[in-house]
N, C-alpha and C positions, 0 to 999 in steps of 0.2 A: 410057929407057923411061918413067920417071916424068915427064919433061918432055913427052913425046909425049902421055901420058894427060892431063896438065893442059891441053894445047892442045886435045885432043878434048873435054874437059869444058867448057872455055870456049866452044868452037864449038857444042856441043850447047845450052848455056845461052842463047847468043845466038839460036839458031834457035827454041827453045821460048818464050823471052820475047816473041817477036813475036806469039804466039798467046794469051798469058796476059794478061788484063786485071786488074790489081790495083787495087781501089777502096779507098782509105784512108778512115778515119773523117772526116778533115777534108774530103775531096772530097765524100763523101756528105752530110755535114751541110749543105752549101750547097744541096742539091737536095731534101732531105727535110724535112717539117714536124717541129716539135719533138716529141720522144717524150712521150707521156702514159701514165700508169699509173693504173689504176682497181682499187681493192681492194674486192672484194665478199665480205662475210661471210655465210655461210649455215650452217645446221645440217647435220651429217653424216647420211647415211641410216643406217638400221639396219644394213645390210650394212657400210658404212664403219666404224661404231662397233664392230661385232663384230670386224672385222678388226684395228682399232686395239687393242682390248683383247687380242686374241690375240697381236699383236706385242709389247705390253708384258709379257705373261706368258711370252714365249718365252725360251729359254735365251740366245739372242743378245742380246736387250735387257738381260737380267739381267747378263750378262758386261760389257756396255758400261757399265751403271750402276755396277757394282762397280769397274771399272777407273777410272771417273771419280772415285769416292770416294778411290781410292788415289793420284790425281794423277800417275800414271805414264803418259806419252804416248809412244807409238812411232809410227813411220810406218804400221805395219800396223794398229794400233788406230785411228789417225786415218782411214785409208782405210775401215775398217769403219764408223766413225761417219758418214762422208760418204755411204757407200752406203746406210746406214740412213735418213739424212735424205732422200736421193733417193727411196727406196722410200716413205717417208711422204708426200712431195710427190706421188708418183704416186697413192697412196691418196686423198689429198685431191682430186686432179683427177678421177679416175674409178676405181672398183674394177676395171674391166676391165683396166686397166694392170697391176694386181697379178696378176690372173688370167693374163694373158699371160706375165708374168715367171715365175710359178710353173709354168706348163705349157710353158715354153720348153725346148727340147732343149739349149740352151747353159747352162753354169754361170754363175750370176749371184749375187754375194755380197749383192746387194740383196734377194734372196729368202730369205736365211737366217732372218730373223725371221718369215717367213710360211710356213714348212714346216708341213705337215699342216693347211692351212687350207681344203682342198677342201670340207669339210663345210659351210662358210658359203655356198658358191655353189650356189643352187638348180639342179637339172638343167635344161638347156636355156636358161639365162639368157645365157650367152656362147658356148656351144658348138653352138648350133642343134640340140640334141637328140642330138649325137654322143656315143658312149661312148668313153672312153679318152683 
């Protein structure tokens, strides 16, 4: 039975691979122009600055800073720090990204530092005047 399942798996892989096009980096680099990056520095808006200060004052940020001073790193703490960095990158790109994370129905650890920040978003700014 195991031998038969291995045969079927190989058969399925063969059929599926006919339809999947895998483009490796070496293949693509021949056809694409060189990657260019441009860094643009600009000041945060008042909303971004307020949200950033709120994040720094949050319990989540305080726990991460205290953990960093203790130099104890665990996988859970590392994930929390990475999700905080991701949330801060979203804040830098556009505050609506934080608004969406905070108002999402799905649980997101990136939003931990932005709990109770609804007061910073003026009514109608990102919700088109909807309540709730």
